[in-house]
C-alpha positions as CSV (number, residue, x, y, z in Angstrom):
1,M,93.0,176.7,98.5
2,M,90.6,178.2,96.1
3,N,89.9,181.9,96.4
4,F,88.8,184.9,94.4
5,E,92.3,186.4,94.2
6,K,93.6,183.4,92.3
7,L,90.7,183.5,89.9
8,L,90.7,187.2,89.3
9,T,93.4,186.9,86.6
10,R,91.8,183.8,85.0
11,P,88.3,184.9,83.8
12,R,87.7,181.7,81.9
13,V,88.4,179.5,84.9
14,L,86.2,181.8,87.0
15,Q,83.3,181.2,84.6
16,Q,83.9,177.4,84.6
17,L,84.0,177.2,88.3
18,T,81.1,179.5,89.2
19,G,78.9,179.3,86.1
20,L,78.9,183.1,85.8
21,S,81.0,185.3,83.5
22,P,83.2,187.9,85.2
23,A,80.7,190.7,84.4
24,A,77.8,188.7,85.8
25,F,79.9,187.8,88.9
26,Q,80.7,191.4,89.6
27,T,77.1,192.4,89.1
28,L,76.0,189.8,91.6
29,L,78.9,190.6,94.0
30,E,77.7,194.1,94.5
31,A,74.2,193.0,95.5
32,F,75.6,190.1,97.6
33,G,77.7,192.5,99.6
34,R,74.6,194.5,100.6
35,A,72.6,191.4,101.4
36,Y,75.4,189.9,103.5
37,H,75.8,193.1,105.4
38,H,72.1,193.2,106.2
39,D,72.2,189.6,107.3
40,A,75.2,190.2,109.6
41,Q,73.4,193.1,111.2
42,G,70.3,191.0,111.8
43,Q,72.2,188.2,113.4
44,R,74.2,190.4,115.8
45,T,72.6,190.4,119.3
46,T,75.4,192.0,121.3
47,P,77.4,195.3,120.8
48,R,80.5,195.0,118.6
49,Q,83.7,194.9,120.6
50,R,86.1,195.7,117.8
51,R,85.9,197.4,114.4
52,P,84.5,195.5,111.4
53,G,87.3,193.3,109.8
54,G,89.2,193.0,113.1
55,G,90.2,189.6,114.6
56,R,91.4,186.4,113.1
57,K,90.9,186.0,109.3
58,G,88.7,183.1,108.3
59,A,89.0,180.8,105.2
60,L,86.5,183.0,103.4
61,P,87.7,186.5,104.4
62,T,86.0,188.6,101.7
63,S,82.5,188.8,100.1
64,A,84.0,187.7,96.8
65,D,85.5,184.5,98.4
66,K,82.1,183.7,100.0
67,L,80.4,184.1,96.7
68,V,82.9,181.9,94.9
69,F,82.4,179.3,97.5
70,L,78.6,179.1,97.1
71,L,78.6,179.4,93.3
72,F,81.2,176.6,93.0
73,Y,78.9,174.5,95.2
74,F,75.9,175.2,93.0
75,R,77.7,174.8,89.8
76,H,79.5,171.5,90.5
77,Y,77.6,170.2,93.6
78,P,80.6,168.4,95.3
79,T,80.2,166.6,98.6
80,Q,80.7,168.7,101.6
81,E,83.9,166.9,102.5
82,T,85.3,167.8,99.0
83,L,84.2,171.3,99.3
84,A,85.8,171.7,102.7
85,F,89.1,170.3,101.5
86,L,89.2,172.7,98.5
87,F,88.4,175.8,100.7
88,G,90.5,174.9,103.7
89,F,88.1,174.2,106.6
90,S,86.1,171.4,108.1
91,Q,83.0,169.6,106.7
92,G,80.9,171.1,109.5
93,Q,82.0,174.6,108.6
94,A,81.2,173.9,104.9
95,C,77.7,172.8,105.9
96,Q,77.2,176.0,108.0
97,W,78.4,178.3,105.2
98,I,76.1,176.6,102.6
99,H,73.0,177.1,104.7
100,R,74.0,180.6,105.7
101,L,75.0,181.9,102.2
102,T,72.3,180.3,100.1
103,P,69.5,182.6,101.4
104,I,71.8,185.6,101.0
105,V,72.6,184.9,97.4
106,N,68.9,184.4,96.8
107,Q,68.2,187.8,98.4
108,A,70.9,189.4,96.2
109,L,69.3,188.0,93.1
110,G,66.1,189.5,94.4
111,Y,67.8,192.9,94.5
112,Q,68.8,192.3,90.9
113,L,65.2,191.4,89.9
114,Q,66.3,188.0,88.6
115,L,64.2,185.7,90.7
116,P,61.1,184.1,89.1
117,A,57.7,185.0,90.5
118,R,56.2,182.4,92.8
119,Q,52.8,183.8,93.7
120,P,49.9,184.1,91.1
121,A,49.4,187.8,91.7
122,E,53.1,188.6,91.4
123,L,53.4,186.4,88.3
124,R,50.4,188.2,86.6
125,E,52.2,191.5,87.0
126,V,55.4,190.1,85.6
127,L,53.7,188.5,82.6
128,A,51.7,191.6,81.8
129,A,54.9,193.6,81.5
130,C,56.2,191.3,78.7
131,P,55.7,193.0,75.3
132,G,55.5,189.8,73.2
133,M,52.7,188.2,75.3
134,G,54.0,184.8,74.3
135,F,54.8,182.3,77.1
136,L,55.9,178.7,77.4
137,I,55.1,176.3,80.2
138,D,56.7,173.0,81.2
139,G,57.3,170.7,84.1
140,T,60.8,169.7,85.3
141,E,61.8,167.0,87.7
142,R,64.9,166.7,89.9
143,P,66.1,163.4,91.4
144,I,66.3,163.1,95.2
145,R,67.5,160.3,97.5
146,R,65.0,157.5,98.2
147,P,63.0,158.6,101.3
148,Q,63.0,156.3,104.2
149,D,59.4,157.1,105.1
150,P,57.0,154.8,103.1
151,H,54.4,157.5,102.5
152,R,57.0,160.0,101.2
153,R,58.5,157.2,99.1
154,R,55.2,156.7,97.3
155,E,54.6,160.4,97.0
156,D,58.0,161.2,95.5
157,Y,58.2,158.2,93.1
158,S,57.9,159.4,89.5
159,G,56.5,156.8,87.1
160,K,57.9,158.9,84.3
161,K,61.5,159.0,85.6
162,K,61.4,155.7,87.4
163,R,63.0,157.2,90.4
164,H,62.2,159.5,93.3
165,T,62.0,163.2,92.3
166,K,60.7,166.6,93.1
167,K,58.8,168.6,90.5
168,N,58.4,172.3,89.5
169,I,56.4,174.0,86.8
170,V,58.4,176.6,84.9
171,I,57.1,179.5,82.8
172,T,59.4,181.3,80.4
173,D,59.2,184.2,78.1
174,R,59.0,183.2,74.4
175,P,61.5,185.8,73.0
176,T,64.1,185.8,75.7
177,G,63.8,182.4,77.4
178,K,63.9,184.1,80.9
179,V,62.3,182.1,83.7
180,L,59.4,184.4,84.7
181,G,57.5,182.0,87.0
182,L,58.4,179.0,89.1
183,G,55.8,176.8,90.7
184,Q,55.9,175.3,94.1
185,T,58.1,172.2,94.7
186,R,55.9,169.2,94.7
187,P,56.4,165.4,94.8
188,G,57.4,163.7,91.6
189,S,54.3,161.6,91.4
190,R,52.1,164.7,90.7
191,H,50.9,165.4,87.2
192,D,52.0,168.5,85.4
193,K,48.4,169.8,84.8
194,A,47.5,169.1,88.4
195,C,50.5,171.1,89.6
196,A,49.6,174.0,87.3
197,D,46.0,174.0,88.5
198,E,47.1,174.1,92.1
199,D,49.5,177.0,91.5
200,G,46.6,179.0,90.1
201,Y,48.4,180.9,87.4
202,V,46.6,183.9,85.8
203,F,47.8,184.9,82.4
204,P,47.2,188.3,80.7
205,G,44.2,188.4,78.4
206,G,45.2,188.0,74.8
207,S,48.4,186.1,75.5
208,T,49.5,182.9,73.9
209,L,50.7,179.9,75.9
210,Y,52.7,177.0,74.4
211,K,52.4,173.7,76.2
212,D,53.1,170.0,75.7
213,T,50.7,167.0,76.1
214,G,51.4,166.9,79.8
215,F,49.1,169.9,80.1
216,Q,46.2,168.3,78.1
217,G,43.0,170.1,79.2
218,Y,44.9,173.1,80.8
219,E,43.1,176.1,79.4
220,P,43.5,179.3,81.4
221,D,40.9,182.0,80.9
222,G,41.5,184.5,78.1
223,V,44.5,182.7,76.8
224,T,45.2,181.1,73.4
225,T,47.0,177.8,74.0
226,R,49.1,175.9,71.4
227,Q,49.8,172.2,71.9
228,P,51.0,169.5,69.5
229,R,48.2,167.3,68.3
230,K,48.3,163.6,69.4
231,K,48.1,160.9,66.8
232,P,44.7,159.3,66.9
233,R,44.6,155.6,67.9
234,G,44.9,153.4,64.8
235,K,45.2,156.5,62.5
236,E,47.8,158.9,61.2
237,L,48.2,162.6,61.4
238,T,47.6,164.5,58.2
239,P,50.6,166.3,56.6
240,E,49.1,169.6,57.7
241,E,48.8,168.4,61.3
242,K,52.4,167.2,61.3
243,E,53.6,170.5,60.0
244,A,51.6,172.4,62.6
245,N,53.1,170.1,65.3
246,R,56.6,171.0,64.0
247,E,55.9,174.7,64.2
248,I,54.7,174.4,67.8
249,S,57.7,172.3,68.7
250,R,60.1,174.8,67.2
251,V,58.8,177.4,69.6
252,R,58.2,175.1,72.6
253,V,61.8,173.7,72.6
254,K,62.9,177.1,73.9
255,V,61.5,176.2,77.4
256,E,63.6,173.0,77.3
257,H,66.7,175.1,76.5
258,S,65.9,177.4,79.5
259,I,65.4,174.4,81.8
260,G,68.7,173.0,80.6
261,G,70.3,176.4,81.3
262,V,69.0,176.3,84.9
263,K,70.4,172.8,85.3
264,V,73.9,174.0,84.3
265,F,74.0,174.3,88.1
266,R,74.4,170.7,89.0
267,I,72.7,171.1,92.4
268,V,69.4,170.9,90.5
269,Q,70.6,168.3,88.1
270,D,72.3,165.6,90.2
271,T,70.6,163.6,93.0
272,F,69.8,166.1,95.7
273,R,71.4,165.1,99.0
274,N,70.3,167.8,101.5
275,I,67.5,167.0,103.8
276,K,66.9,170.4,105.4
277,E,63.3,171.4,105.3
278,G,62.5,173.8,102.4
279,F,66.1,173.8,101.1
280,V,65.1,171.8,97.9
281,D,62.8,174.6,97.0
282,L,65.2,177.4,97.8
283,V,68.0,176.0,95.6
284,M,65.7,175.7,92.6
285,E,64.5,179.3,92.9
286,T,68.1,180.4,93.3
287,A,69.3,178.4,90.3
288,C,66.6,180.0,88.2
289,G,67.7,183.4,89.4
290,L,71.3,182.6,88.5
291,F,70.2,181.4,85.0
292,N,68.3,184.7,84.5
293,L,71.4,186.6,85.5
294,R,73.5,184.6,83.0
295,L,71.0,185.3,80.3
296,K,71.0,189.0,81.0
297,S,74.8,189.2,81.0
298,R,75.2,187.5,77.6
299,P,76.6,189.9,74.9
300,L,74.1,191.1,72.3
301,T,74.5,189.5,68.9
């Protein structure tokens, strides 16, 4: 069975299985232990009959084992049957642990200040604290299973991806690539600009926002926007316009790198199988927080 004790002496394997370096794992583990303790206290409705740690040992006896379990699930997104086999319990127990531990890891990332802002007022404060005042915005889609309901099937069908998807708007910091803001999870049929308008982002005055043509016409107040120029119908761009487009693309590609870093966790890359209400949004927020933690833990060069 897979457990933390076996991985402790193999840091490279730990990173491959969980997506986090040993240093990042230990940082998250401390916050996870606090969050798990608070959750356990909140769930208890009767007085404890024995001391903490007493009784039969489960398949995930320590906080580190629980964290390895959930990070492995996020990183590789196996089926619950496979996950249960690797950790030594039933598929039903695997499902229960997934839904119990995901909010706790999310809370732990909140303790570490790694979660992206979700509300406009919160995002405005986060953006105002960034010294460079340069931001990048883009939309990202994640595949889901084909909905059985006809209305949802039409809503979730993405003409761009030619499949059923969920969409989020992502805002990153230009110098670091950190995911500062994450829009609400919406059906894949929604346009990027419409999603950004509904999220109601407010950017600090004097900041610069880099965007692609999916945000044509999106011009927040007090912000300088930079967007590649489209080729006119039947005409060609001038050499100066082509060079300006290349300069913008060199900057804007960083948001693509950040989204790719988030999707290292295959739960937001592969076709999403979980149908629990709200879980598709929770895992995207958590994956962004894990990416930010990975980014923070990288050695300085």
